N, C-alpha and C positions, 0 to 999 in steps of 0.2 A: 403508493408513493413512488415505486420504481417502474419504469426508468425515470430518472430525475436529472435535470440540468441546473447547475448552480452557477451564478456569475459572481466572481470575486473581484471587485473593482480595485482593491488595494490590500496590502498586508494587514491593515487594521481590521478588515472583514474576514480574515482567515479563521479566527476562533469560531465564529458563527458557522462558517462552512464546515469546519471540523466537527462541530456538534451535529450538523445535519448528516455528515458522513457517518458519524458514530451511530446515529439513529438508523441510517440505511443499512449498515452492517448488521445491526440487531434485527431489523425487519427481514433482511435477505437470508439470515441464518446460514451465511457462508463464512467459514473460518479463513478462507483464502481471499485476499483482496489484491488484485493485479493493477498496478499503477502504470498507465501508458502515457507517454508524452515525450516530446523531443528533449534533448539535452538542455538544461536550464529552464524547463517549463515550470518547475516547482514541486516535483514529486517528493523529494526529501523534506522540503519546507512544509508541505501539506501533512506528511507523515509525522513530522515533529509536532504540529498543531494537534493532530489526532491523538498522538501519544499523551500530550498534556491533558486533553479532554478525558482520556482514559485513566488519568492519575499516575502516569509514569513520572517518577522523580529523577530518573537518570538523564544524562545528556544524550540526546538522540542525534545521531549523525549517520551519514551514509556508510554502509559496510562495503565500500567499493573494493577494498583489498581483502578483507576478512570474509567476504561474501555473505555472512550472516551475523547480526547482532541480536542478543537476547535482552529484553527489558522485562520489568515486572510492573503490572498495573496496580491500581489501588487495592485490589483484592489479593495481591501477590501471585497472580496468574501470569504465566509466561506469555510474552508477545515476541514473535520472531520477525525480524526485518531483514529482507534479502535485497542485494543489489547484484543482478546477474550481468551487468554491462561487460565485465571482463571475462565472463565464462566462455570457454572455447568450444564446449560441446555438451550435449545432454549427458554423455558418459562422465564428464568431469563433475557435473551437478549431482549425478547419482553417487559418485565416489565420496562426495562431501556429505551425503546423507539427506539431500534435499527432499527426496520422496517421503522419507520418514517424518521430517518436519511438516511438510505440506499435508500429510495424512494424520497428523497428531490430534487434530480437533482444536488446537490452540490457534489464536489469531496469528496469521502469517501475512505480512505486508510485503509485497513483491514488486521491486522496481525492475524494469526491463524484462517483463514476463514472457515476451515473444521468444526469447532465447531458450526458454525451458517449457514452451507451450505443451509439449507431450507429457510433462509431469504434473501440469495443473489439473486439479480435480474438477469435475463437473458435478454440480454447478459451482461457479465462483463469481465474485463480484468484480466487475471491471470499473476502474476509475480512469477516465480518459481526460487529460488536461491539455487544453489548447490555449496558446498564447494569443491574445488579442492586442490591439493598439493600446497605448497608455498603461502598460503593465497589468492590464486586466486579464483575468484567466476565466475560461469557461470550463467547468468540470461536469462531465457527463458520467452518470452512474447507471449501470445496468447489470443485470444478472446474465451470465453466459451459461447456457445450458448445453 
């Protein structure tokens, strides 16, 4: 199944893409999922749809200033959602305990992972979102070894 490319022609198709992403995460057996894409590509929107597929009842939003949000899935297992856009250094990420979260074995959804690349475990699943014409998104999933 991996690598895999999904085309999302509209927001209405997002739940199906999230279900495919959920299956890819299970197949990859990677607890860290790195979401790459330009500003406004839909990283948080895709994470919100994935969280819904996983049974998260909480409001899912980007942890831009908090750096990490914790949610609980349908089995009451933690899911950690990171946004490292505003991180200034690897040292800052280390001080906030990012390495411990990423090594916890719990699902970690990471926006702007390039800013903390040295902390990402290998392997991890990369989700690369590309914006195409007419609001369409192409989502590439692959394991980074």
